[in-house]
Short mmCIF file of the C-alpha atoms (twelve columns), coordinates in Angstrom:
data_MODEL
# 
_entry.id   MODEL 
# 
loop_
_atom_site.group_PDB 
_atom_site.id 
_atom_site.type_symbol 
_atom_site.label_atom_id 
_atom_site.label_alt_id 
_atom_site.label_comp_id 
_atom_site.label_asym_id 
_atom_site.label_seq_id 
_atom_site.Cartn_x 
_atom_site.Cartn_y 
_atom_site.Cartn_z 
_atom_site.pdbx_PDB_model_num 
ATOM 1   C CA . MET A 1   -0.341  -1.232  6.913  1 
ATOM 2   C CA . ARG A 2   -1.973  1.433   9.046  1 
ATOM 3   C CA . ALA A 3   -5.654  2.044   8.458  1 
ATOM 4   C CA . ASP A 4   -6.670  5.626   7.744  1 
ATOM 5   C CA . LYS A 5   -10.018 7.152   8.768  1 
ATOM 6   C CA . ARG A 6   -11.546 6.469   5.339  1 
ATOM 7   C CA . ARG A 7   -10.592 2.779   5.550  1 
ATOM 8   C CA . LEU A 8   -11.922 2.454   9.114  1 
ATOM 9   C CA . GLU A 9   -15.250 4.043   8.112  1 
ATOM 10  C CA . PHE A 10  -15.541 1.612   5.189  1 
ATOM 11  C CA . LEU A 11  -14.865 -1.356  7.487  1 
ATOM 12  C CA . LYS A 12  -17.438 -0.100  10.003 1 
ATOM 13  C CA . GLN A 13  -20.112 -0.126  7.268  1 
ATOM 14  C CA . ASP A 14  -18.864 -3.349  5.655  1 
ATOM 15  C CA . ALA A 15  -18.998 -5.219  8.986  1 
ATOM 16  C CA . VAL A 16  -22.805 -5.242  9.084  1 
ATOM 17  C CA . GLN A 17  -24.333 -7.208  6.236  1 
ATOM 18  C CA . GLY A 18  -25.853 -10.616 5.700  1 
ATOM 19  C CA . PHE A 19  -25.852 -12.770 8.819  1 
ATOM 20  C CA . THR A 20  -24.329 -10.123 11.085 1 
ATOM 21  C CA . GLU A 21  -27.126 -7.733  10.138 1 
ATOM 22  C CA . LEU A 22  -29.690 -10.456 10.897 1 
ATOM 23  C CA . ILE A 23  -28.366 -10.984 14.444 1 
ATOM 24  C CA . GLY A 24  -28.155 -7.238  15.123 1 
ATOM 25  C CA . LEU A 25  -24.377 -6.896  15.379 1 
ATOM 26  C CA . LYS A 26  -23.189 -3.280  15.580 1 
ATOM 27  C CA . PRO A 27  -19.616 -1.958  15.465 1 
ATOM 28  C CA . VAL A 28  -18.894 0.093   18.605 1 
ATOM 29  C CA . SER A 29  -15.318 1.222   18.074 1 
ATOM 30  C CA . MET A 30  -12.267 0.471   16.022 1 
ATOM 31  C CA . LYS A 31  -8.700  1.476   15.446 1 
ATOM 32  C CA . PRO A 32  -5.812  -0.252  13.687 1 
ATOM 33  C CA . GLY A 33  -5.541  -3.767  15.091 1 
ATOM 34  C CA . ARG A 34  -8.667  -3.483  17.252 1 
ATOM 35  C CA . PHE A 35  -12.410 -3.884  16.636 1 
ATOM 36  C CA . VAL A 36  -15.309 -3.890  19.112 1 
ATOM 37  C CA . THR A 37  -18.865 -5.037  18.367 1 
ATOM 38  C CA . ARG A 38  -22.066 -5.285  20.378 1 
ATOM 39  C CA . ILE A 39  -25.412 -7.077  20.156 1 
ATOM 40  C CA . LYS A 40  -28.564 -6.350  22.149 1 
ATOM 41  C CA . MET A 41  -29.585 -9.660  23.690 1 
ATOM 42  C CA . SER A 42  -33.033 -10.978 22.795 1 
ATOM 43  C CA . ARG A 43  -34.985 -14.199 23.213 1 
ATOM 44  C CA . ARG A 44  -34.418 -15.134 19.572 1 
ATOM 45  C CA . LEU A 45  -30.627 -15.215 20.201 1 
ATOM 46  C CA . ALA A 46  -30.910 -17.482 23.260 1 
ATOM 47  C CA . GLN A 47  -30.526 -21.199 23.681 1 
ATOM 48  C CA . GLN A 48  -33.029 -23.388 25.541 1 
ATOM 49  C CA . ASP A 49  -32.062 -22.105 29.022 1 
ATOM 50  C CA . GLY A 50  -32.265 -18.422 28.095 1 
ATOM 51  C CA . PHE A 51  -28.529 -17.739 27.811 1 
ATOM 52  C CA . ALA A 52  -26.911 -16.395 24.641 1 
ATOM 53  C CA . HIS A 53  -26.375 -19.261 22.202 1 
ATOM 54  C CA . ALA A 54  -22.763 -20.464 21.936 1 
ATOM 55  C CA . GLY A 55  -23.031 -20.221 18.142 1 
ATOM 56  C CA . LEU A 56  -23.850 -16.523 18.482 1 
ATOM 57  C CA . LEU A 57  -20.755 -15.989 20.629 1 
ATOM 58  C CA . ALA A 58  -18.628 -17.955 18.150 1 
ATOM 59  C CA . THR A 59  -19.944 -15.759 15.332 1 
ATOM 60  C CA . MET A 60  -19.096 -12.632 17.297 1 
ATOM 61  C CA . VAL A 61  -15.483 -13.640 18.054 1 
ATOM 62  C CA . ASP A 62  -14.874 -14.826 14.491 1 
ATOM 63  C CA . HIS A 63  -16.385 -11.767 12.841 1 
ATOM 64  C CA . THR A 64  -14.969 -9.170  15.240 1 
ATOM 65  C CA . ALA A 65  -11.444 -10.614 15.137 1 
ATOM 66  C CA . GLY A 66  -11.701 -10.783 11.350 1 
ATOM 67  C CA . TYR A 67  -12.424 -7.080  11.181 1 
ATOM 68  C CA . ALA A 68  -9.616  -6.319  13.659 1 
ATOM 69  C CA . ALA A 69  -7.315  -8.093  11.179 1 
ATOM 70  C CA . PHE A 70  -8.940  -6.237  8.255  1 
ATOM 71  C CA . THR A 71  -7.836  -2.926  9.787  1 
ATOM 72  C CA . LEU A 72  -4.216  -3.989  9.184  1 
ATOM 73  C CA . ALA A 73  -4.605  -5.768  5.829  1 
ATOM 74  C CA . PRO A 74  -3.973  -4.168  2.437  1 
ATOM 75  C CA . GLU A 75  -7.167  -2.795  0.878  1 
ATOM 76  C CA . ASP A 76  -7.111  -5.370  -1.937 1 
ATOM 77  C CA . HIS A 77  -6.979  -8.308  0.518  1 
ATOM 78  C CA . ARG A 78  -9.719  -10.363 2.141  1 
ATOM 79  C CA . ILE A 79  -9.540  -11.913 5.613  1 
ATOM 80  C CA . LEU A 80  -10.359 -15.596 6.002  1 
ATOM 81  C CA . THR A 81  -10.472 -17.584 9.239  1 
ATOM 82  C CA . VAL A 82  -7.879  -20.354 9.504  1 
ATOM 83  C CA . GLU A 83  -8.839  -21.597 12.975 1 
ATOM 84  C CA . TYR A 84  -10.130 -20.511 16.363 1 
ATOM 85  C CA . LYS A 85  -10.613 -21.832 19.865 1 
ATOM 86  C CA . ILE A 86  -13.074 -20.463 22.404 1 
ATOM 87  C CA . ASN A 87  -13.185 -20.965 26.141 1 
ATOM 88  C CA . TYR A 88  -16.693 -20.316 27.457 1 
ATOM 89  C CA . LEU A 89  -16.155 -19.120 31.025 1 
ATOM 90  C CA . LYS A 90  -19.691 -18.167 32.113 1 
ATOM 91  C CA . PRO A 91  -23.161 -18.156 30.535 1 
ATOM 92  C CA . VAL A 92  -24.104 -14.846 28.893 1 
ATOM 93  C CA . SER A 93  -27.388 -13.371 30.076 1 
ATOM 94  C CA . GLY A 94  -26.848 -9.606  30.077 1 
ATOM 95  C CA . GLU A 95  -28.756 -6.899  28.290 1 
ATOM 96  C CA . PHE A 96  -25.922 -6.538  25.756 1 
ATOM 97  C CA . ILE A 97  -23.135 -8.785  24.516 1 
ATOM 98  C CA . GLU A 98  -19.867 -7.073  23.637 1 
ATOM 99  C CA . CYS A 99  -16.915 -8.546  21.774 1 
ATOM 100 C CA . ARG A 100 -13.480 -6.916  21.876 1 
ATOM 101 C CA . ALA A 101 -10.867 -8.215  19.452 1 
ATOM 102 C CA . ASN A 102 -7.186  -7.348  19.064 1 
ATOM 103 C CA . VAL A 103 -4.504  -8.442  16.643 1 
ATOM 104 C CA . LEU A 104 -1.732  -9.945  18.761 1 
ATOM 105 C CA . LYS A 105 0.673   -10.801 15.924 1 
ATOM 106 C CA . PRO A 106 0.191   -8.989  12.634 1 
ATOM 107 C CA . GLY A 107 1.719   -10.503 9.526  1 
ATOM 108 C CA . ARG A 108 1.579   -10.168 5.749  1 
ATOM 109 C CA . GLN A 109 -0.242  -13.492 5.368  1 
ATOM 110 C CA . ILE A 110 -1.149  -14.751 8.865  1 
ATOM 111 C CA . MET A 111 -2.447  -12.744 11.823 1 
ATOM 112 C CA . VAL A 112 -3.064  -14.079 15.320 1 
ATOM 113 C CA . CYS A 113 -5.914  -12.407 17.186 1 
ATOM 114 C CA . GLU A 114 -7.616  -12.638 20.543 1 
ATOM 115 C CA . ALA A 115 -11.231 -11.850 21.357 1 
ATOM 116 C CA . GLU A 116 -13.193 -11.505 24.571 1 
ATOM 117 C CA . ILE A 117 -16.945 -11.686 25.109 1 
ATOM 118 C CA . PHE A 118 -18.538 -9.600  27.852 1 
ATOM 119 C CA . SER A 119 -22.072 -9.751  29.234 1 
ATOM 120 C CA . ILE A 120 -23.221 -6.184  29.975 1 
ATOM 121 C CA . THR A 121 -26.071 -5.105  32.224 1 
ATOM 122 C CA . GLY A 122 -26.087 -1.431  33.199 1 
ATOM 123 C CA . ARG A 123 -22.521 -0.565  34.197 1 
ATOM 124 C CA . LYS A 124 -21.629 -4.155  35.032 1 
ATOM 125 C CA . LYS A 125 -19.378 -5.967  32.515 1 
ATOM 126 C CA . LEU A 126 -18.662 -9.635  33.067 1 
ATOM 127 C CA . LEU A 127 -16.036 -11.551 31.078 1 
ATOM 128 C CA . CYS A 128 -17.777 -14.670 29.733 1 
ATOM 129 C CA . ALA A 129 -15.554 -16.062 26.963 1 
ATOM 130 C CA . LYS A 130 -12.051 -15.787 25.528 1 
ATOM 131 C CA . ALA A 131 -10.880 -16.877 22.091 1 
ATOM 132 C CA . ILE A 132 -7.661  -17.114 20.144 1 
ATOM 133 C CA . LEU A 133 -7.957  -16.935 16.359 1 
ATOM 134 C CA . THR A 134 -5.708  -17.316 13.332 1 
ATOM 135 C CA . MET A 135 -6.644  -15.230 10.295 1 
ATOM 136 C CA . ALA A 136 -5.258  -15.320 6.755  1 
ATOM 137 C CA . SER A 137 -4.821  -12.155 4.694  1 
ATOM 138 C CA . VAL A 138 -5.421  -13.221 1.093  1 
ATOM 139 C CA . PRO A 139 -5.318  -11.142 -2.107 1 
ATOM 140 C CA . GLY A 140 -8.943  -10.553 -3.153 1 
ATOM 141 C CA . ASP A 141 -8.413  -11.950 -6.647 1 
ATOM 142 C CA . ARG A 142 -7.419  -15.317 -5.112 1 
ATOM 143 C CA . VAL A 143 -10.632 -15.718 -3.096 1 
ATOM 144 C CA . LYS A 144 -13.129 -17.976 -4.841 1 
ATOM 145 C CA . GLY A 145 -16.778 -17.245 -4.161 1 
ATOM 146 C CA . PRO A 146 -19.440 -14.734 -5.091 1 
ATOM 147 C CA . LYS A 147 -17.860 -11.841 -6.947 1 
ATOM 148 C CA . MET A 148 -20.590 -9.442  -5.860 1 
ATOM 149 C CA . HIS A 149 -21.009 -7.584  -2.622 1 
ATOM 150 C CA . LEU A 150 -23.699 -9.064  -0.347 1 
ATOM 151 C CA . ARG A 151 -25.777 -5.892  -0.476 1 
ATOM 152 C CA . SER A 152 -26.169 -6.355  -4.228 1 
ATOM 153 C CA . LEU A 153 -27.568 -9.869  -3.623 1 
ATOM 154 C CA . GLU A 154 -30.532 -8.409  -1.713 1 
ATOM 155 C CA . THR A 155 -31.769 -6.592  -4.806 1 
ATOM 156 C CA . ARG A 156 -31.853 -9.868  -6.725 1 
ATOM 157 C CA . VAL A 157 -34.014 -11.797 -4.230 1 
# 
């Protein structure tokens, strides 16, 4: 399936809610099979030595690759992570952290994606991590969990 502009705009808005909103994740660009996100680095996102926390980077690759897969999935499907592996190449200490994800092998049920994490300071971009991910495209009515959109949960708290 090819994503149209309406679908891409929906995914751009849908990508920032819950935990991703809390950490400041922002979609930068997207097209079918590709999604790019960015976070402004801050002290609250760092580990004990001041570098970006590995859990933050894991969240970015998982979430960004998931939305890259979403751009190719039918509108009534959800994307769930099957597995992923990350190689941390260098500590991240830049002003911004950028994640670029691509679908390498699209499929009706399984999609294989790759994601890269870059540390950005000024015009300098440094590759700091690479990941390979397997995503499942599942009909929405087969996904067990909250039936409401996360934004509706906020009004109930």
